[in-house]
VMD Tcl script that draws the C-alpha trace (Angstrom):
set ca {
  {84.84 19.57 100.94}
  {82.41 22.10 102.40}
  {81.40 21.49 106.02}
  {79.32 24.58 106.75}
  {77.60 27.19 104.61}
  {75.38 30.16 105.39}
  {73.14 31.71 102.77}
  {71.82 35.26 103.19}
  {71.79 34.78 106.96}
  {70.14 37.57 108.97}
  {69.21 37.83 112.63}
  {67.14 40.50 114.37}
  {66.97 40.69 118.15}
  {63.69 41.90 119.71}
  {61.89 42.35 116.36}
  {59.00 44.81 116.15}
  {59.90 46.37 119.47}
  {61.68 49.59 120.53}
  {64.78 47.43 121.14}
  {64.91 45.91 117.65}
  {68.49 45.32 116.53}
  {69.75 43.74 113.32}
  {72.80 41.76 114.49}
  {73.39 39.91 111.20}
  {72.55 41.24 107.77}
  {72.67 38.97 104.70}
  {75.76 36.96 105.67}
  {76.88 34.28 103.20}
  {80.07 32.27 103.76}
  {81.42 28.73 103.58}
  {83.92 26.78 105.67}
  {85.91 24.00 104.04}
  {87.27 20.83 105.64}
  {90.89 21.05 106.75}
  {90.83 24.82 107.26}
  {91.10 27.08 110.27}
  {89.00 30.22 109.87}
  {89.51 33.27 112.06}
  {86.54 35.55 112.69}
  {87.43 39.04 113.85}
  {85.58 42.29 114.45}
  {85.06 44.87 117.14}
  {82.51 44.36 119.94}
  {78.99 44.40 118.50}
  {80.12 43.45 114.99}
  {78.06 40.25 114.94}
  {80.76 37.63 115.64}
  {79.07 35.91 118.56}
  {75.66 35.99 116.92}
  {77.14 34.43 113.80}
  {78.80 31.47 115.51}
  {75.68 30.89 117.61}
  {73.87 30.11 114.36}
  {76.45 27.53 113.30}
  {75.13 24.90 115.71}
  {71.57 26.11 116.09}
  {71.84 27.99 119.37}
  {70.04 30.78 117.51}
  {67.51 30.41 114.71}
  {67.83 32.74 111.72}
  {65.34 35.53 111.22}
  {65.93 34.82 107.54}
  {68.42 32.84 105.49}
  {69.78 29.36 106.02}
  {72.62 27.43 107.65}
  {73.82 24.17 106.11}
  {76.04 21.55 107.78}
  {77.31 18.82 105.45}
  {74.79 20.07 102.90}
  {71.80 19.75 105.25}
  {69.64 22.71 106.26}
  {70.01 22.47 110.05}
  {66.49 23.82 110.63}
  {64.82 21.51 108.13}
  {63.71 19.33 111.08}
  {63.75 21.54 114.20}
  {63.10 18.61 116.55}
  {66.43 17.09 115.47}
  {68.55 20.19 116.03}
  {70.31 18.45 118.97}
  {72.22 16.15 116.63}
  {73.61 19.18 114.80}
  {75.22 20.24 118.07}
  {77.20 17.02 118.07}
  {78.49 17.86 114.56}
  {79.30 21.49 115.39}
  {81.05 21.81 118.74}
  {81.15 25.24 120.37}
  {83.64 26.14 123.11}
  {82.59 29.35 124.80}
  {84.94 32.02 126.13}
  {86.52 30.99 129.48}
  {85.10 27.44 129.21}
  {87.00 26.39 132.34}
  {84.26 28.05 134.40}
  {81.82 25.46 133.02}
  {83.68 22.44 134.43}
  {81.65 20.69 137.11}
  {82.54 16.98 137.46}
  {84.80 15.66 140.22}
  {87.42 14.30 137.80}
  {88.83 15.45 134.48}
  {87.90 12.12 132.95}
  {84.22 12.51 133.85}
  {84.15 16.07 132.52}
  {85.52 14.99 129.13}
  {83.12 12.01 129.07}
  {80.02 14.14 129.65}
  {79.38 14.97 125.97}
  {79.99 11.48 124.55}
  {77.69 9.98 127.21}
  {74.93 12.36 126.14}
  {75.37 11.04 122.61}
  {74.27 7.64 123.84}
  {77.57 5.91 123.10}
  {78.66 2.68 124.74}
  {80.95 2.79 127.78}
  {83.84 1.41 125.73}
  {83.37 4.04 123.01}
  {83.12 6.82 125.61}
  {86.35 5.64 127.26}
  {88.11 5.51 123.89}
  {86.97 9.02 122.98}
  {88.10 10.38 126.35}
  {91.59 8.95 125.83}
  {91.81 10.22 122.24}
  {90.60 13.71 123.16}
  {92.99 13.86 126.12}
  {95.89 12.87 123.86}
  {94.90 15.53 121.31}
  {95.13 18.32 123.89}
  {98.12 16.90 125.77}
  {96.48 15.68 128.98}
  {98.20 12.73 130.67}
  {96.47 9.62 132.04}
  {97.44 10.85 135.51}
  {95.70 14.17 134.93}
  {92.46 12.40 133.95}
  {92.11 11.14 137.52}
  {92.51 14.59 139.09}
  {89.81 17.09 139.97}
  {89.66 19.79 137.28}
  {89.73 22.36 140.06}
  {93.30 21.32 140.97}
  {94.58 22.33 137.55}
  {96.05 25.55 136.21}
  {93.96 27.89 134.07}
  {95.58 26.64 130.86}
  {95.03 22.99 131.82}
  {91.38 23.65 132.69}
  {90.87 25.18 129.26}
  {92.41 22.11 127.65}
  {89.98 19.94 129.60}
  {87.03 22.00 128.37}
  {88.23 21.80 124.77}
  {88.82 18.05 125.11}
  {85.22 17.68 126.27}
  {84.02 19.09 122.94}
  {86.63 17.26 120.86}
  {85.51 13.97 122.46}
  {82.20 14.35 120.60}
  {84.22 14.39 117.36}
  {82.49 17.40 115.83}
  {83.00 18.07 112.13}
  {83.40 21.75 112.98}
  {85.12 22.94 116.16}
  {84.35 26.55 117.14}
  {86.32 28.34 119.84}
  {85.34 31.78 121.14}
  {88.46 33.65 122.34}
  {90.31 30.41 123.23}
  {93.52 32.23 124.22}
  {91.93 34.95 126.39}
  {93.83 35.41 129.64}
  {96.58 32.92 128.78}
  {100.30 33.65 128.67}
  {102.15 33.30 125.32}
  {103.10 29.68 126.01}
  {99.52 28.81 126.92}
  {98.23 30.48 123.74}
  {100.69 28.55 121.59}
  {99.69 25.27 123.23}
  {95.97 25.87 122.63}
  {96.55 26.69 118.97}
  {98.81 23.64 118.56}
  {96.02 21.46 119.96}
  {93.50 22.93 117.51}
  {95.87 22.18 114.64}
  {96.33 18.64 115.97}
  {92.57 18.16 115.89}
  {92.40 19.37 112.29}
  {95.11 16.88 111.37}
  {93.16 14.02 112.93}
  {90.36 13.87 110.37}
  {88.07 15.52 107.87}
  {87.28 18.47 110.13}
  {87.47 22.27 110.27}
  {87.88 24.87 113.01}
  {86.73 28.43 113.61}
  {88.40 30.75 116.10}
  {86.85 34.04 117.21}
  {89.49 36.40 118.53}
  {90.26 40.03 119.30}
  {93.97 39.35 118.75}
  {94.98 40.30 115.23}
  {98.46 38.85 115.80}
  {97.11 35.43 116.81}
  {94.68 35.25 113.90}
  {97.30 36.40 111.38}
  {99.63 33.65 112.58}
  {97.29 30.66 112.75}
  {94.35 31.16 110.37}
  {94.08 29.90 106.82}
  {91.25 32.35 106.12}
  {89.95 35.40 107.94}
  {86.43 36.81 108.03}
  {86.16 40.43 109.17}
  {82.75 41.33 110.60}
  {81.36 44.83 110.92}
  {77.81 46.06 111.58}
  {76.48 42.55 111.11}
  {78.02 42.11 107.66}
  {81.15 40.52 106.23}
  {83.56 43.37 105.47}
  {86.46 41.21 104.27}
  {86.95 37.50 103.59}
  {90.27 36.09 102.42}
  {93.69 34.81 103.37}
  {95.56 36.63 106.16}
  {97.78 38.34 103.58}
  {94.80 39.46 101.51}
  {92.92 40.76 104.53}
  {95.73 42.55 106.35}
  {97.10 44.11 103.17}
  {93.89 46.16 103.10}
  {94.71 48.61 105.85}
  {91.88 51.01 105.02}
  {89.21 48.31 105.30}
  {90.68 46.99 108.55}
  {90.68 50.48 110.07}
  {87.14 51.12 108.79}
  {86.09 47.98 110.69}
  {87.49 49.55 113.87}
  {90.44 47.14 114.11}
  {94.22 47.44 114.30}
  {96.60 45.62 112.02}
  {98.89 42.94 113.49}
  {102.15 44.37 114.85}
  {104.36 43.17 111.97}
  {101.88 44.46 109.42}
  {101.82 47.88 111.12}
  {105.61 48.04 110.89}
  {105.61 47.19 107.18}
  {102.86 49.72 106.44}
  {104.80 52.35 108.39}
  {107.83 51.73 106.20}
  {105.68 52.12 103.08}
  {104.30 55.38 104.45}
  {107.89 56.63 104.74}
  {108.66 55.84 101.12}
  {110.24 52.41 101.42}
  {109.20 49.63 99.03}
  {108.15 47.34 101.89}
  {105.91 44.33 101.34}
  {102.72 45.14 103.27}
  {101.54 41.52 103.04}
  {104.31 40.24 105.34}
  {102.87 39.04 108.66}
  {105.58 37.07 110.51}
  {108.67 38.43 112.26}
  {111.19 36.30 110.36}
  {109.91 37.37 106.93}
  {109.72 40.99 108.09}
  {113.35 40.88 109.26}
  {114.47 39.52 105.88}
  {112.46 42.16 104.02}
  {113.91 44.97 106.14}
  {117.47 43.73 105.64}
  {116.88 43.69 101.88}
  {115.67 47.27 102.07}
  {118.98 48.10 103.74}
  {120.81 46.40 100.89}
  {121.89 43.39 102.91}
  {120.82 39.83 102.09}
  {120.01 37.56 105.00}
}
mol new
graphics top color blue
foreach p $ca { graphics top sphere $p radius 0.5 }
foreach p [lrange $ca 0 end-1] q [lrange $ca 1 end] { graphics top cylinder $p $q radius 0.2 }
display resetview
């Protein structure tokens, strides 16, 4: 089931001025329920502008955005309700925490939806469970927590609104490997909880290759590639043209091919790469 679709989406900053800049140019894509889509691209490629259209933070210069089949700008005065359906977690969201307890921070969004106190309390507990926050932690000040815990609180605050589409901008930035894995596990847990989808914007090719079901490569405001991780990262020339580097494992496999070995360039994980390399050496694993 399709949750979000853009049709010929374009956005121009400062139109008809000396500073005019076309940030998006005729972008059409769809995001299906149950999927995790990774959006990658170098700085200035259009990633942030694109996701800002998904929940109506920006209005298209031309083209349309549909959520659950509805043109989100069909009734501009009702755009606020779209932001409950499409939850956006900005980069370093922990800096946006402001309440005196974790519980109140998570409850902020559901309260703004006009829900009853009982429903707000239920959503806080469910969101906290999804991201691994204990009942004890809910009573603490968010400013007592570690960086990784603060980020989980911020994500829980968006999850508590039960958006159909959860968007995270660089959710693993600044975290250690364990913290990154925990954040991605929580996103997967949210996808498993209902008829939802997620989008992750990241500069880490390795993270996106490992967790995404589909990858969209942005460049100069356009979609350069759109496919599964194997399809996308097998196309080394297009990735390099977009100003990006292949994931580490993919670089190794491409290097072997460059040296004349019949290595599978679509391999992206370490375990599969090890097996492929052992086969090349004539040893089964």
